[in-house]
VOPAGU-2260 file (C-alpha; in pm, 1 decimal, decimal comma):
REM VOPAGU-2260
SITE   aa  ch    i         X         Y         Z
SITE  UNK   A    0    2765,7    5724,7    1866,5
SITE  UNK   A    1    2599,9    5934,8    1595,4
SITE  UNK   A    2    2686,8    6291,0    1508,6
SITE  UNK   A    3    2395,9    6430,0    1710,6
SITE  UNK   A    4    2496,6    6222,3    2011,4
SITE  UNK   A    5    2832,7    6400,6    2029,0
SITE  UNK   A    6    2676,5    6718,7    2163,5
SITE  UNK   A    7    2340,5    6608,9    2303,3
SITE  UNK   A    8    2297,5    6506,8    2667,7
SITE  UNK   A    9    2128,2    6182,0    2762,2
SITE  UNK   A   10    1865,3    6381,5    2952,2
SITE  UNK   A   11    1755,8    6742,8    2972,1
SITE  UNK   A   12    1839,7    6972,1    3259,6
SITE  UNK   A   13    1543,5    7033,5    3491,5
SITE  UNK   A   14    1341,1    7320,5    3350,9
SITE  UNK   A   15    1357,0    7486,0    3694,5
SITE  UNK   A   16    1735,4    7510,2    3668,5
SITE  UNK   A   17    1704,5    7668,7    3324,2
SITE  UNK   A   18    1459,0    7925,6    3459,6
SITE  UNK   A   19    1678,9    7997,3    3764,4
SITE  UNK   A   20    1984,4    8049,4    3542,7
SITE  UNK   A   21    1784,0    8289,3    3328,5
SITE  UNK   A   22    1660,0    8482,4    3632,6
SITE  UNK   A   23    2012,5    8499,7    3777,4
SITE  UNK   A   24    2161,4    8623,0    3448,9
SITE  UNK   A   25    1897,9    8893,6    3398,8
SITE  UNK   A   26    1918,7    9002,5    3762,5
SITE  UNK   A   27    2299,0    9022,2    3745,9
SITE  UNK   A   28    2282,0    9231,9    3430,1
SITE  UNK   A   29    2026,5    9477,9    3570,3
SITE  UNK   A   30    2170,3    9510,0    3920,7
SITE  UNK   A   31    2527,9    9550,2    3798,7
SITE  UNK   A   32    2417,2    9812,5    3544,8
SITE  UNK   A   33    2260,1   10012,2    3827,3
SITE  UNK   A   34    2555,3    9975,5    4062,1
SITE  UNK   A   35    2830,4   10019,6    3803,9
SITE  UNK   A   36    2721,4   10233,6    3507,4
SITE  UNK   A   37    2951,7   10207,8    3211,1
SITE  UNK   A   38    3048,8    9910,0    2994,8
SITE  UNK   A   39    2795,4    9634,2    2945,3
SITE  UNK   A   40    2805,6    9396,8    3249,2
SITE  UNK   A   41    2913,0    9094,3    3048,6
SITE  UNK   A   42    3133,8    8954,6    3324,8
SITE  UNK   A   43    2848,5    8969,8    3577,5
SITE  UNK   A   44    2601,7    8799,1    3343,1
SITE  UNK   A   45    2843,1    8518,3    3257,1
SITE  UNK   A   46    2930,3    8465,3    3623,1
SITE  UNK   A   47    2564,9    8439,5    3727,3
SITE  UNK   A   48    2488,9    8201,6    3441,2
SITE  UNK   A   49    2773,7    7965,5    3529,7
SITE  UNK   A   50    2716,9    7974,1    3905,1
SITE  UNK   A   51    2362,2    7832,5    3897,2
SITE  UNK   A   52    2434,6    7462,1    3943,7
SITE  UNK   A   53    2235,0    7147,4    4035,5
SITE  UNK   A   54    2316,5    7198,8    4405,5
SITE  UNK   A   55    2382,7    7492,9    4635,6
SITE  UNK   A   56    2720,0    7350,0    4731,1
SITE  UNK   A   57    2820,7    7328,3    4366,0
SITE  UNK   A   58    2707,1    7688,5    4319,7
SITE  UNK   A   59    2943,4    7805,1    4593,5
SITE  UNK   A   60    3224,0    7603,8    4437,3
SITE  UNK   A   61    3154,0    7743,0    4091,8
SITE  UNK   A   62    3136,4    8097,0    4232,3
SITE  UNK   A   63    3480,0    8059,4    4389,3
SITE  UNK   A   64    3619,9    7897,1    4075,1
SITE  UNK   A   65    3479,2    8171,3    3854,5
SITE  UNK   A   66    3605,2    8450,3    4081,7
SITE  UNK   A   67    3958,8    8311,7    4107,8
SITE  UNK   A   68    3975,4    8258,6    3733,9
SITE  UNK   A   69    3860,0    8610,2    3658,2
SITE  UNK   A   70    4099,7    8770,0    3907,4
SITE  UNK   A   71    4399,6    8585,3    3764,4
SITE  UNK   A   72    4289,5    8648,5    3406,4
SITE  UNK   A   73    4244,0    9017,0    3469,4
SITE  UNK   A   74    4584,5    9042,1    3637,0
SITE  UNK   A   75    4750,2    8865,0    3343,2
SITE  UNK   A   76    4575,3    9086,2    3089,0
SITE  UNK   A   77    4651,6    9406,7    3277,8
SITE  UNK   A   78    5016,2    9320,8    3330,8
SITE  UNK   A   79    5077,9    9230,3    2967,7
SITE  UNK   A   80    4888,6    9536,4    2841,5
SITE  UNK   A   81    5090,6    9770,0    3060,8
SITE  UNK   A   82    5414,5    9600,4    2957,0
SITE  UNK   A   83    5360,1    9571,9    2579,9
SITE  UNK   A   84    5074,7    9806,0    2498,4
SITE  UNK   A   85    4752,5    9738,4    2309,8
SITE  UNK   A   86    4848,7    9511,7    2019,4
SITE  UNK   A   87    4666,3    9216,5    1869,7
SITE  UNK   A   88    4954,1    8981,7    1939,1
SITE  UNK   A   89    4933,2    9064,8    2311,0
SITE  UNK   A   90    4606,5    8866,7    2320,4
SITE  UNK   A   91    4788,4    8556,8    2194,5
SITE  UNK   A   92    5059,2    8596,5    2454,4
SITE  UNK   A   93    4792,2    8644,9    2722,4
SITE  UNK   A   94    4625,2    8316,6    2628,7
SITE  UNK   A   95    4949,2    8119,7    2654,8
SITE  UNK   A   96    5056,0    8296,7    2974,1
SITE  UNK   A   97    4716,1    8240,7    3139,0
SITE  UNK   A   98    4717,0    7868,9    3057,6
SITE  UNK   A   99    5074,2    7823,3    3178,2
SITE  UNK   A  100    5006,4    8006,0    3505,0
SITE  UNK   A  101    4694,7    7797,4    3568,6
SITE  UNK   A  102    4889,8    7480,9    3488,1
SITE  UNK   A  103    5169,2    7582,5    3723,4
SITE  UNK   A  104    4917,4    7641,8    4004,0
SITE  UNK   A  105    4750,0    7300,5    3938,5
SITE  UNK   A  106    4411,5    7458,8    3883,0
SITE  UNK   A  107    4106,9    7264,8    3766,8
SITE  UNK   A  108    4030,0    7262,8    3392,3
SITE  UNK   A  109    3732,3    7493,2    3452,2
SITE  UNK   A  110    3941,2    7747,8    3641,5
SITE  UNK   A  111    4224,9    7723,5    3387,0
SITE  UNK   A  112    3988,6    7799,7    3101,5
SITE  UNK   A  113    3835,7    8083,8    3300,6
SITE  UNK   A  114    4174,9    8249,4    3346,0
SITE  UNK   A  115    4238,2    8248,4    2971,7
SITE  UNK   A  116    3883,2    8357,2    2881,3
SITE  UNK   A  117    3891,9    8645,8    3128,0
SITE  UNK   A  118    4224,6    8765,7    2991,9
SITE  UNK   A  119    4088,1    8758,6    2637,0
SITE  UNK   A  120    3770,4    8946,9    2733,8
SITE  UNK   A  121    3958,4    9217,9    2922,0
SITE  UNK   A  122    4193,8    9279,5    2629,1
SITE  UNK   A  123    3915,3    9262,2    2369,8
SITE  UNK   A  124    3646,6    9467,9    2545,1
SITE  UNK   A  125    3837,6    9758,6    2692,5
SITE  UNK   A  126    4161,5    9923,8    2781,7
SITE  UNK   A  127    4330,7    9697,0    3033,7
SITE  UNK   A  128    4395,5    9971,8    3285,0
SITE  UNK   A  129    4409,0    9894,7    3657,4
SITE  UNK   A  130    4079,7   10081,4    3710,7
SITE  UNK   A  131    3903,1    9890,9    3433,3
SITE  UNK   A  132    4042,9    9559,7    3557,6
SITE  UNK   A  133    3927,8    9625,0    3913,6
SITE  UNK   A  134    3578,7    9705,6    3788,3
SITE  UNK   A  135    3561,9    9376,1    3601,6
SITE  UNK   A  136    3665,7    9184,0    3913,3
SITE  UNK   A  137    3398,9    9357,0    4122,4
SITE  UNK   A  138    3146,6    9297,9    3844,9
SITE  UNK   A  139    3226,5    8926,0    3843,0
SITE  UNK   A  140    3192,3    8899,4    4221,5
SITE  UNK   A  141    2851,7    9067,4    4203,2
SITE  UNK   A  142    2732,9    8829,7    3930,9
SITE  UNK   A  143    2860,5    8522,8    4116,9
SITE  UNK   A  144    2692,3    8636,9    4439,4
SITE  UNK   A  145    2362,6    8690,8    4258,9
SITE  UNK   A  146    2384,3    8344,0    4105,2
SITE  UNK   A  147    2434,1    8184,5    4447,0
SITE  UNK   A  148    2151,4    8385,1    4603,9
SITE  UNK   A  149    1908,9    8292,8    4325,8
SITE  UNK   A  150    1997,1    7923,9    4358,3
SITE  UNK   A  151    1942,7    7940,3    4735,6
SITE  UNK   A  152    1618,5    8138,1    4732,8
SITE  UNK   A  153    1432,9    7977,2    4441,6
SITE  UNK   A  154    1363,0    7615,8    4540,0
SITE  UNK   A  155    1719,7    7510,7    4625,7
SITE  UNK   A  156    1768,2    7171,2    4456,9
SITE  UNK   A  157    1764,7    6849,1    4659,8
SITE  UNK   A  158    1855,8    6530,4    4470,5
SITE  UNK   A  159    1635,2    6289,8    4665,6
SITE  UNK   A  160    1413,7    6154,8    4385,9
SITE  UNK   A  161    1698,6    5996,9    4181,8
SITE  UNK   A  162    1834,0    5829,2    4496,1
SITE  UNK   A  163    1492,4    5685,9    4578,6
SITE  UNK   A  164    1443,7    5569,0    4220,3
SITE  UNK   A  165    1780,0    5391,4    4190,2
SITE  UNK   A  166    1748,9    5229,7    4532,0
SITE  UNK   A  167    1399,9    5104,8    4448,2
SITE  UNK   A  168    1529,3    4957,7    4121,4
SITE  UNK   A  169    1811,4    4781,7    4306,4
SITE  UNK   A  170    1576,8    4641,7    4569,2
SITE  UNK   A  171    1333,2    4516,3    4306,9
SITE  UNK   A  172    1606,6    4352,1    4101,9
SITE  UNK   A  173    1762,6    4194,6    4410,8
SITE  UNK   A  174    1430,4    4040,2    4512,0
SITE  UNK   A  175    1372,5    3921,7    4154,7
SITE  UNK   A  176    1721,1    3764,4    4146,2
SITE  UNK   A  177    1644,5    3570,6    4464,2
SITE  UNK   A  178    1320,5    3446,3    4308,7
SITE  UNK   A  179    1493,3    3348,7    3983,1
SITE  UNK   A  180    1761,1    3156,0    4166,2
SITE  UNK   A  181    1493,8    2976,2    4370,7
SITE  UNK   A  182    1311,0    2873,1    4054,4
SITE  UNK   A  183    1635,9    2754,7    3896,0
SITE  UNK   A  184    1712,6    2537,5    4198,6
SITE  UNK   A  185    1372,6    2368,8    4183,3
SITE  UNK   A  186    1376,0    2248,2    3821,1
SITE  UNK   A  187    1630,8    2136,8    3559,1
SITE  UNK   A  188    1793,6    2419,2    3361,6
SITE  UNK   A  189    1948,2    2432,9    3017,0
SITE  UNK   A  190    2306,2    2565,2    2977,0
SITE  UNK   A  191    2165,5    2883,0    2822,8
SITE  UNK   A  192    1934,8    2936,4    3120,7
SITE  UNK   A  193    2220,4    2889,7    3367,1
SITE  UNK   A  194    2434,4    3142,6    3177,1
SITE  UNK   A  195    2148,2    3392,4    3164,3
SITE  UNK   A  196    2089,4    3352,6    3537,6
SITE  UNK   A  197    2451,3    3444,3    3611,8
SITE  UNK   A  198    2450,3    3739,4    3371,3
SITE  UNK   A  199    2132,6    3879,7    3523,9
SITE  UNK   A  200    2275,2    3847,1    3874,8
SITE  UNK   A  201    2593,2    4031,4    3777,2
SITE  UNK   A  202    2386,9    4321,8    3645,7
SITE  UNK   A  203    2310,6    4409,5    4006,3
SITE  UNK   A  204    2664,9    4541,0    4055,7
SITE  UNK   A  205    2621,1    4847,3    3830,3
SITE  UNK   A  206    2275,1    4898,8    3979,9
SITE  UNK   A  207    2427,5    4899,5    4328,4
SITE  UNK   A  208    2694,3    5145,5    4213,4
SITE  UNK   A  209    2427,8    5368,0    4054,0
SITE  UNK   A  210    2226,1    5372,3    4376,7
SITE  UNK   A  211    2538,7    5455,1    4575,5
SITE  UNK   A  212    2624,8    5741,7    4338,3
SITE  UNK   A  213    2269,6    5879,1    4347,4
SITE  UNK   A  214    2260,1    5875,7    4727,0
SITE  UNK   A  215    2602,1    6045,6    4735,0
SITE  UNK   A  216    2467,3    6313,8    4498,6
SITE  UNK   A  217    2167,4    6356,7    4725,1
SITE  UNK   A  218    2389,6    6395,0    5030,6
SITE  UNK   A  219    2605,2    6646,7    4845,6
SITE  UNK   A  220    2296,7    6845,0    4743,7
SITE  UNK   A  221    2212,1    6900,5    5112,0
SITE  UNK   A  222    2541,5    7075,7    5185,8
SITE  UNK   A  223    2474,3    7445,3    5255,1
SITE  UNK   A  224    2112,8    7386,8    5150,6
SITE  UNK   A  225    1843,6    7558,8    5361,2
SITE  UNK   A  226    1610,1    7265,1    5291,4
SITE  UNK   A  227    1851,4    7006,6    5428,5
SITE  UNK   A  228    1670,0    6949,3    5758,8
SITE  UNK   A  229    1362,8    6817,0    5576,7
SITE  UNK   A  230    1560,2    6555,5    5382,2
SITE  UNK   A  231    1864,9    6464,3    5590,5
SITE  UNK   A  232    1687,3    6181,5    5775,8
SITE  UNK   A  233    1538,5    6046,4    5453,0
SITE  UNK   A  234    1875,4    6020,4    5281,8
SITE  UNK   A  235    2034,6    5872,7    5594,4
SITE  UNK   A  236    1773,1    5595,7    5588,7
SITE  UNK   A  237    1842,0    5533,2    5220,3
SITE  UNK   A  238    2214,4    5507,1    5291,7
SITE  UNK   A  239    2147,6    5263,1    5577,5
SITE  UNK   A  240    1925,1    5050,9    5351,7
SITE  UNK   A  241    2188,5    5043,1    5078,0
SITE  UNK   A  242    2448,3    4937,8    5334,8
SITE  UNK   A  243    2226,5    4637,8    5414,2
SITE  UNK   A  244    2134,7    4553,2    5055,8
SITE  UNK   A  245    2493,3    4578,5    4928,9
SITE  UNK   A  246    2620,3    4265,7    5109,2
SITE  UNK   A  247    2307,9    4075,3    5000,8
SITE  UNK   A  248    2385,0    4162,9    4639,3
SITE  UNK   A  249    2730,3    4013,4    4687,6
SITE  UNK   A  250    2587,2    3697,8    4845,0
SITE  UNK   A  251    2328,4    3647,3    4569,3
SITE  UNK   A  252    2591,6    3686,4    4297,2
SITE  UNK   A  253    2809,4    3435,5    4485,0
SITE  UNK   A  254    2521,4    3189,0    4517,9
SITE  UNK   A  255    2442,4    3220,3    4149,9
SITE  UNK   A  256    2807,6    3166,1    4061,6
SITE  UNK   A  257    2820,7    2855,1    4280,9
SITE  UNK   A  258    2507,7    2724,9    4108,4
SITE  UNK   A  259    2668,6    2796,8    3770,5
SITE  UNK   A  260    2992,4    2618,0    3863,7
SITE  UNK   A  261    2839,0    2307,5    4026,5
SITE  UNK   A  262    2514,2    2261,1    3837,3
SITE  UNK   A  263    2393,6    1929,7    3703,7
SITE  UNK   A  264    2045,7    1804,3    3627,3
SITE  UNK   A  265    2021,2    1609,5    3953,5
SITE  UNK   A  266    2049,6    1921,3    4170,2
SITE  UNK   A  267    1673,4    1972,5    4169,8
SITE  UNK   A  268    1623,8    1626,7    4324,1
SITE  UNK   A  269    1823,6    1718,6    4633,7
SITE  UNK   A  270    1586,7    1781,4    4931,7
SITE  UNK   A  271    1827,4    2034,9    5081,9
SITE  UNK   A  272    1823,4    2236,0    4758,2
SITE  UNK   A  273    1444,2    2245,5    4761,2
SITE  UNK   A  274    1450,5    2378,2    5117,4
SITE  UNK   A  275    1705,3    2642,8    5022,9
SITE  UNK   A  276    1487,0    2751,3    4730,4
SITE  UNK   A  277    1197,8    2810,7    4968,6
SITE  UNK   A  278    1419,3    3022,6    5193,7
SITE  UNK   A  279    1537,3    3226,1    4894,6
SITE  UNK   A  280    1177,5    3314,8    4811,6
SITE  UNK   A  281    1122,1    3418,6    5169,5
SITE  UNK   A  282    1435,4    3632,5    5152,0
SITE  UNK   A  283    1305,5    3795,6    4832,2
SITE  UNK   A  284     984,4    3882,5    5012,7
SITE  UNK   A  285    1175,4    4035,2    5301,7
SITE  UNK   A  286    1394,4    4240,9    5067,7
SITE  UNK   A  287    1079,5    4389,6    4916,0
SITE  UNK   A  288     944,9    4449,9    5266,1
SITE  UNK   A  289    1265,7    4628,1    5375,1
SITE  UNK   A  290    1256,3    4852,2    5068,3
SITE  UNK   A  291     890,0    4931,7    5128,7
SITE  UNK   A  292     938,2    5007,2    5499,3
SITE  UNK   A  293    1217,5    5250,9    5407,4
SITE  UNK   A  294     962,1    5445,2    5196,6
SITE  UNK   A  295    1168,4    5384,2    4885,1
SITE  UNK   A  296     915,2    5175,2    4693,3
SITE  UNK   A  297     548,4    5266,7    4751,4
SITE  UNK   A  298     427,9    4927,1    4625,2
SITE  UNK   A  299     354,2    4713,4    4932,9
SITE  UNK   A  300     470,6    4349,6    4938,3
SITE  UNK   A  301     219,6    4067,3    4947,3
SITE  UNK   A  302     257,9    4051,2    5324,9
SITE  UNK   A  303     385,6    4297,9    5582,0
SITE  UNK   A  304     506,6    4011,1    5801,5
SITE  UNK   A  305     873,1    3902,9    5762,4
SITE  UNK   A  306     884,4    3562,0    5594,0
SITE  UNK   A  307    1227,6    3431,7    5696,5
SITE  UNK   A  308    1208,0    3144,0    5941,6
SITE  UNK   A  309    1463,1    3024,2    6192,8
SITE  UNK   A  310    1801,6    2921,0    6053,6
SITE  UNK   A  311    1758,3    2634,6    5807,6
SITE  UNK   A  312    1867,7    2288,7    5919,0
SITE  UNK   A  313    1903,2    2021,4    5647,9
SITE  UNK   A  314    2019,4    1663,6    5624,1
SITE  UNK   A  315    2363,1    1593,5    5475,0
SITE  UNK   A  316    2332,9    1624,7    5096,5
SITE  UNK   A  317    2440,9    1368,6    4843,3
SITE  UNK   A  318    2814,6    1345,4    4791,2
SITE  UNK   A  319    2793,7    1511,6    4451,6
SITE  UNK   A  320    2616,2    1819,8    4587,1
SITE  UNK   A  321    2770,7    1890,2    4922,9
SITE  UNK   A  322    2995,7    2170,2    4790,0
SITE  UNK   A  323    2703,6    2350,4    4625,0
SITE  UNK   A  324    2470,0    2301,5    4921,4
SITE  UNK   A  325    2736,0    2413,9    5168,4
SITE  UNK   A  326    2809,5    2728,1    4966,9
SITE  UNK   A  327    2440,6    2811,6    4930,4
SITE  UNK   A  328    2379,9    2753,6    5300,1
SITE  UNK   A  329    2661,3    2986,4    5407,6
SITE  UNK   A  330    2549,3    3266,5    5175,5
SITE  UNK   A  331    2188,8    3216,1    5285,4
SITE  UNK   A  332    2300,7    3248,8    5649,1
SITE  UNK   A  333    2465,4    3582,0    5570,9
SITE  UNK   A  334    2158,5    3706,3    5384,7
SITE  UNK   A  335    1939,8    3609,9    5677,5
SITE  UNK   A  336    2171,3    3794,5    5917,8
SITE  UNK   A  337    2135,3    4117,7    5719,0
SITE  UNK   A  338    1757,2    4086,7    5693,8
SITE  UNK   A  339    1707,3    3993,3    6057,9
SITE  UNK   A  340    1907,2    4300,4    6162,9
SITE  UNK   A  341    1692,0    4509,1    5930,4
SITE  UNK   A  342    1370,8    4370,4    6079,4
SITE  UNK   A  343    1489,0    4428,0    6434,2
SITE  UNK   A  344    1557,4    4795,8    6353,8
SITE  UNK   A  345    1213,6    4841,8    6202,4
């Protein structure tokens, strides 16, 4: 990782979130100045800035975290100032005391840092009297509330697009893996090609995990979100589709591993293997169809009619291939079961 990569994100925040954070910060500054004339409303502005998060639920969590941190920090600063007076070294003691208290209470890193930062600000910006400390707590609560309100009122974020994108990528790669395995079964393969086939199949695991994480983020973004009713069904359908595709990913990786372990150049001459290859292509078509019917991938498949036939019946394979054929047949049966259930629901 280069020097620039140490502090640069892989992707920018949505510009809408940047604008909402700016609006929340300015609104907190102006409203708090009107309600509480006096010192600059730094605590309110910082609270509003930090509370605007990618989801409404996260905003509520950040508001609570910020408020608890400020309250504890203010209490620490006020107590130490009353006990030892206004000296520079009191700030150092406040930092250590705030961190130790947060550690003892098993607070999150964000809350722990907030306790220490609030103590420093109270001691540095004003006399840590009880009245001043109470004003800073109220100021923080106002800023946090404004941040939550802004995040709720101005296009509350719903993380549906990333879930749809990652699920579409998984479905496309799963169908492509079925097609690649079918082609490999039908013609002789070099050792390098067999290795590449297995590596490509294993890449579906992180893609499945990414789709699962994106859908989970989407579900989390609906919590406390006024727009949740418009997207709850959509995300539920994505979750149901992933629950069907996940086992197929496992079966395809297993089939590819069996092919890798038991391959020889005579495999392509086995009639049962040729029949299995045809069924794999049909399964790839039906995976694309399932993804399309779930409104995840707008690209329609070549046919809207499911391609899987009745369960495949083959003649006993040659003695050298019966382990491979048996393994492929069992995994193909499980794939068919998932796709047939999917078709029956549609």
